[in-house]
KOLKOLMAR-385113 format. One line per 5 residues: number of its first residue (from 0); their letters; for each residue x, y, z of C-alpha. Coordinates in steps of 0.1 Angstrom, whole numbers, plus 5000, padded with zeros to 4 digits. Example, Ala and Ser with C-alpha at 12.3 -4.5 7.8 and 13.67 -1.06 7.14 Angstrom:
REM KOLKOLMAR-385113
0	as	5123 4955 5078 ~ 5137 4989 5071
END
This chain:
REM KOLKOLMAR-385113
0	mhlef	3360 2516 8898 ~ 3342 2486 8883 ~ 3312 2479 8905 ~ 3293 2460 8879 ~ 3317 2430 8878
5	wyrct	3322 2400 8901 ~ 3357 2391 8914 ~ 3370 2355 8917 ~ 3399 2341 8938 ~ 3425 2326 8916
10	kcgym	3433 2298 8942 ~ 3400 2287 8958 ~ 3375 2301 8932 ~ 3354 2319 8957 ~ 3333 2346 8941
15	ytpqq	3330 2381 8955 ~ 3302 2406 8947 ~ 3312 2441 8937 ~ 3302 2454 8971 ~ 3323 2427 8989
20	fqala	3353 2435 8967 ~ 3349 2472 8975 ~ 3349 2464 9013 ~ 3380 2441 9008 ~ 3398 2469 8990
25	qlqas	3390 2494 9017 ~ 3403 2469 9043 ~ 3435 2463 9024 ~ 3441 2500 9019 ~ 3437 2507 9056
30	htgek	3462 2480 9065 ~ 3488 2488 9038 ~ 3484 2525 9033 ~ 3477 2520 8996 ~ 3451 2541 8978
35	eadlf	3418 2524 8972 ~ 3417 2536 8936 ~ 3450 2517 8930 ~ 3435 2485 8944 ~ 3404 2489 8922
40	aaper	3427 2493 8892 ~ 3448 2462 8902 ~ 3425 2437 8920 ~ 3453 2411 8920 ~ 3468 2431 8950
45	vpcrn	3437 2423 8971 ~ 3440 2390 8989 ~ 3412 2365 8993 ~ 3397 2365 9028 ~ 3383 2329 9026
50	rgcag	3396 2309 9055 ~ 3429 2292 9048 ~ 3432 2306 9013 ~ 3463 2326 9002 ~ 3450 2335 8967
55	flvrt	3443 2368 8952 ~ 3414 2383 8932 ~ 3408 2389 8896 ~ 3379 2406 8878 ~ 3356 2382 8860
60	esqyk	3337 2389 8828 ~ 3304 2380 8845 ~ 3283 2410 8851 ~ 3267 2414 8884 ~ 3230 2405 8884
65	ear	3206 2411 8912 ~ 3191 2381 8930 ~ 3157 2370 8916
END
């Protein structure tokens, strides 16, 4: 699991923190019956939850930094 990286939607560009992605992966796993570990390995199977968006997520190269 890569909890040090942000995730970006390929359609709308919305950025998800590692914790938000973890919650989305858990939600997707509960709906589809997939294993969470599989979703962490393939984030493109996790849909964006932004209103009206039908995109999917990809891991960015930007490391997560705490707010100042």
